[in-house]
C-alpha positions in Angstrom: 100.8 77.7 99.3 104.2 78.2 97.7 105.2 81.6 96.4 108.1 82.4 94.2 109.2 86.0 94.1 111.5 87.0 91.2 113.9 89.9 91.4 116.9 90.6 89.1 118.7 92.0 92.1 119.2 90.9 95.7 121.6 92.2 98.4 124.5 92.8 98.3 123.9 93.8 94.6 123.3 97.6 94.6 119.6 98.1 93.8 116.8 99.6 95.9 114.2 97.2 94.6 116.5 94.3 95.5 116.9 95.6 99.0 113.1 96.0 99.3 112.5 92.5 98.0 114.7 91.0 100.7 112.9 92.8 103.5 109.5 92.1 102.1 110.2 88.3 101.6 111.4 88.1 105.2 108.2 89.7 106.6 106.0 87.6 104.3 107.7 84.4 105.6 106.8 85.5 109.1 103.1 85.4 108.1 103.4 81.6 107.5 103.6 81.7 103.7 106.5 79.8 102.2 108.4 82.1 99.9 111.6 81.9 97.9 113.3 84.6 95.8 114.7 83.6 92.5 117.5 86.1 91.6 120.6 86.6 89.5 123.5 84.2 90.0 126.0 86.8 91.1 129.0 86.7 93.5 127.6 89.7 95.4 124.4 87.9 96.4 124.5 86.8 100.0 122.8 83.5 100.7 120.1 83.8 103.5 118.0 80.8 103.1 115.3 82.6 101.1 117.1 83.6 97.9 117.9 81.2 95.1 120.7 82.8 92.9 120.2 80.8 89.8 119.7 83.0 86.7 122.8 83.9 84.8 121.1 85.9 82.1 117.6 87.5 81.9 117.3 87.1 78.1 114.6 84.8 76.6 116.4 81.7 77.8 115.6 82.6 81.4 111.9 82.0 80.7 112.4 78.2 80.4 114.7 78.1 83.4 112.1 79.8 85.6 109.3 77.6 84.3 111.4 74.5 85.1 112.0 75.8 88.6 108.3 76.5 89.1 107.3 73.0 88.0 110.0 71.3 90.0 109.1 73.2 93.2 105.3 73.1 92.8 105.0 76.9 92.8 101.4 78.3 93.1 102.1 82.0 92.7 104.9 83.8 90.8 105.4 87.4 92.1 107.7 89.5 89.9 109.4 92.7 91.2 110.0 95.0 88.2 112.2 96.7 87.2 115.6 95.9 88.9 119.1 96.7 87.9 119.8 93.0 87.7 117.5 92.4 84.7 119.5 95.0 82.7 117.7 95.7 79.4 116.8 92.0 78.8 113.1 91.3 78.2 112.9 87.7 79.3 111.1 88.6 82.5 108.6 90.8 80.6 107.5 87.9 78.5 107.4 85.3 81.3 103.7 85.9 82.2 102.6 85.3 78.6 104.7 82.1 78.4 103.2 80.8 81.7 99.7 81.5 80.6 100.2 79.6 77.3 101.7 76.6 79.2 98.8 76.7 81.6 96.3 76.4 78.7 98.1 73.4 77.3 98.7 71.5 80.5 95.6 72.8 82.4 97.5 74.3 85.3 96.7 77.3 87.3 99.8 79.3 88.2 98.9 82.8 89.2 101.2 85.7 88.4 101.5 89.0 90.3 103.8 91.9 89.2 104.8 94.8 91.4 105.7 97.8 89.2 108.1 100.3 90.8 108.3 103.9 89.5 106.2 103.2 86.4 105.5 106.9 85.9 109.3 107.7 85.9 110.1 105.0 83.3 111.4 105.8 79.8 108.9 105.4 77.0 110.6 102.2 75.8 110.5 100.8 79.3 106.8 101.6 79.4 106.2 99.7 76.1 108.2 96.7 77.4 105.9 96.6 80.5 102.8 95.9 78.4 103.1 92.1 78.4 103.6 92.2 82.2 100.4 94.2 82.7 98.3 92.2 80.2 99.2 88.7 81.3 99.7 89.1 85.1 96.6 88.3 87.2 97.3 91.2 89.6 99.4 94.4 89.3 100.7 96.0 92.5 101.5 99.8 92.4 103.3 101.5 95.2 101.0 104.5 95.5 97.7 105.9 94.3 99.2 108.3 91.8 101.0 105.4 90.0 97.7 103.6 89.9 95.9 106.6 88.3 98.6 106.9 85.7 98.6 103.3 84.6 94.7 103.1 84.6 94.7 105.9 82.0 96.9 103.8 79.8 95.0 100.6 80.2 91.4 101.7 80.1 90.2 98.4 78.7 91.4 96.4 81.8 89.3 95.9 84.9 90.2 98.3 87.7 90.3 95.5 90.3 93.3 94.0 88.5 95.3 96.8 90.1 96.2 97.1 93.8 98.1 99.7 95.8 100.5 98.5 98.5 103.0 101.0 99.9 106.6 100.2 100.1 108.4 100.1 103.4 111.9 101.2 104.4 114.9 99.1 103.6 116.5 100.6 106.7 114.8 99.3 109.7 115.0 100.9 113.1 116.4 98.8 115.9 113.4 98.5 118.2 115.5 97.1 121.0 117.5 100.3 121.2 114.7 102.9 120.4 115.0 104.4 123.9 118.8 104.4 124.1 120.6 107.7 124.4 122.2 109.0 121.2 125.4 107.2 120.5 126.6 109.8 118.0 125.8 113.3 119.2 124.3 115.0 122.2 123.5 118.3 120.5 120.1 119.6 119.5 120.7 121.0 116.0 121.5 118.0 113.9 120.3 117.7 110.3 120.8 114.6 108.1 120.7 114.1 104.4 121.1 110.7 102.9 120.8 108.6 99.8 122.8 108.2 96.6 124.2 111.6 95.6 122.8 112.4 92.2 121.6 115.7 90.5 117.9 114.8 91.1 118.4 114.5 94.9 119.0 118.2 95.5 122.1 118.2 97.7 123.3 121.4 96.0 120.1 123.2 97.1 120.6 122.0 100.7 124.2 123.1 100.9 123.4 126.6 99.5 120.4 126.9 101.9 122.4 125.8 105.0 124.8 128.7 104.9 121.9 131.1 104.8 120.3 129.8 108.0 120.6 131.0 111.6 120.9 127.5 112.9 124.1 127.1 111.0 125.7 129.6 113.4 124.8 127.6 116.5 127.9 126.1 118.2 126.4 122.6 118.2 125.1 122.6 114.6 125.9 119.5 112.5 125.0 118.5 109.0 125.5 114.8 108.4 125.6 113.7 104.7 125.1 109.9 104.9 126.5 109.1 101.5 129.7 108.4 99.5 131.5 111.0 97.4 133.5 109.3 94.6 136.3 111.4 93.1 135.9 109.7 89.8 132.3 110.9 89.5 131.9 114.2 87.7 128.9 115.3 89.8 130.5 114.3 93.0 133.5 116.5 92.1 131.0 119.3 91.6 129.7 118.8 95.1 133.2 118.9 96.5 133.9 122.2 94.7 130.7 123.7 95.9 131.6 122.8 99.5 134.9 124.8 99.0 133.1 127.6 97.3 130.6 128.0 100.2 133.4 127.7 102.7 131.3 125.5 105.0 132.9 125.0 108.4 134.5 121.5 108.3 133.6 121.0 111.9 129.9 121.4 111.1 129.6 118.9 108.3 130.3 115.2 108.0 130.3 113.2 104.8 130.2 109.7 106.2 131.1 107.6 103.2 129.5 104.2 102.8 127.4 103.1 105.8 125.7 99.8 106.7 122.0 99.9 107.2 122.4 99.7 111.0 124.9 102.6 110.9 122.4 104.7 108.8 119.8 103.9 111.4 122.0 105.1 114.2 122.6 108.4 112.4 118.9 108.9 111.8 118.0 108.3 115.4 120.6 111.0 116.3 119.0 113.5 114.0 116.5 116.3 114.7 115.6 116.7 111.1 116.1 115.3 107.6 116.2 117.7 104.7 115.6 116.0 101.3 115.1 118.6 98.6 114.3 116.3 95.6 114.2 118.0 92.2 111.1 116.0 91.2 109.4 116.5 94.6 108.4 114.4 97.5 106.6 111.1 96.6 105.8 107.9 98.3 108.5 106.1 96.3 111.3 108.0 98.0 113.1 105.5 100.2 115.1 108.1 102.1 111.8 109.9 103.0 110.2 106.6 104.2 113.3 105.7 106.2 113.2 109.0 108.0 109.5 108.7 108.8 109.9 105.2 110.3 112.7 106.5 112.5 110.4 109.3 113.7 112.6 111.9 112.0 110.6 114.9 110.5 111.4 115.8 106.9 111.5 119.1 105.0 111.4 118.6 101.3 110.0 119.9 97.9 106.9 119.5 95.8 106.1 119.2 92.1 103.2 118.0 90.0 104.5 114.4 90.8 103.8 114.9 94.5 100.7 113.0 95.6 97.8 115.3 96.5 97.5 113.8 99.9 101.2 114.3 100.7 100.9 117.8 99.5 97.9 118.4 101.7 99.6 117.0 104.8 103.0 118.6 104.4 102.1 121.8 102.4 103.7 124.2 104.9 106.9 122.1 104.9 107.5 121.8 101.2 109.1 124.3 98.8 109.6 124.3 95.1 112.8 122.6 93.8 115.9 124.8 93.9 114.2 127.3 96.2 117.3 127.9 98.3 115.8 130.9 100.3 112.5 129.1 101.0 114.3 126.0 102.2 116.6 127.9 104.5 113.6 129.7 105.9 111.8 126.4 106.6 114.9 125.0 108.3 115.2 127.9 110.7 111.5 127.8 111.3 111.7 124.2 112.3 114.4 124.9 114.9 113.0 128.2 116.3 109.2 127.9 115.9 108.1 125.2 118.3 104.5 125.2 117.0 105.7 124.7 113.4 108.1 122.0 114.6 105.6 120.1 116.7 103.0 120.1 113.9 105.6 118.5 111.6 106.4 115.8 114.2 102.7 115.1 114.6 102.2 114.8 110.8 105.2 112.5 110.5 103.6 110.2 113.1 100.3 110.4 111.2 101.6 108.7 108.1 104.1 106.3 109.8 101.7 103.3 109.7 101.6 103.4 105.9 105.1 102.0 105.9 104.7 99.3 108.6 106.3 96.2 107.2 104.0 93.8 109.1 100.9 95.5 107.6 102.6 95.5 104.2 103.3 91.7 104.5 99.7 91.1 105.6 98.3 92.9 102.6 100.5 90.7 100.3 99.2 87.6 102.2 95.6 88.7 101.6 96.3 89.3 98.0 97.8 85.8 97.5 94.8 84.2 99.2 92.5 86.5 97.2 93.6 84.7 94.1 91.7 81.7 95.3 94.6 79.6 96.5 94.9 78.0 99.9 97.6 76.0 101.7 
């Protein structure tokens, strides 16, 4: 069996789906399935033996380029990752499944198509419309959580439910299993909080900073807040964060803004953390990579909830979530974590409870089963 995964982005292009694609392809390869990733021809793409950086432009012309590649390499399954930053606003990839199906009818071939849709519910209405050909002409659609599946089923009532599968995403930041039992390389204190991810208004960093200064734990001599992110002085929102730091007069010895970190460096900081605080404005969901990375590093998370939060996540973490922008409630939960051992231990147990959902080996095996389920064999 030969599988061609398609992603408009691939490391070191900045794109979460591109990062995810690389990790997923590597783990699928380990299952014995031959897989390549067709991606954008971009100087930032690092050759790794799996990616094929060949597409200059994802407009309609790319359809023929992809089809030629598929024929030349005897591809059985095309697996599209959508959306990615690399596609831009071009619709070539959206129409690829229709083109493939038309060609199959003429030449009596049987190329199967799978599309993984990331963050469908968060897409702009025009993006949702552009996704229609992908949904209609793909053989299988993968969603990354049950809530996304429920939303898309409501829009495509006329399609069979078994066309849609749910496979959770894993973390792009993998813990180093060989050093799991090592002593902390960064800090030896017991009051370390981490926040990480791109700094944007929807990530809730302002809420965290305002909450921290209200906490008791902030007064501890060994308290440390690590912000694992970059602050760019040319970014208006980032300047707002810097001004807030001055306004709150947070002790410079108790906060570190790391700047850009490699994945291994982020992993080291996470392993040195007691707690991650991620107060998203749109609430905790399974699509949040920073949440998943924390969980797979065995770091408990305090966060927020909204109507977008999956019912099962809300049920599991109800006592550890507050409404967005609830500064007082968040500060209360932070202190409770550090000073109420029962509260803390329950959160640690709940974190371990869901960790297996994000196991890459299990995720790869689910993909392998799906590929074979399409009726193809080696």
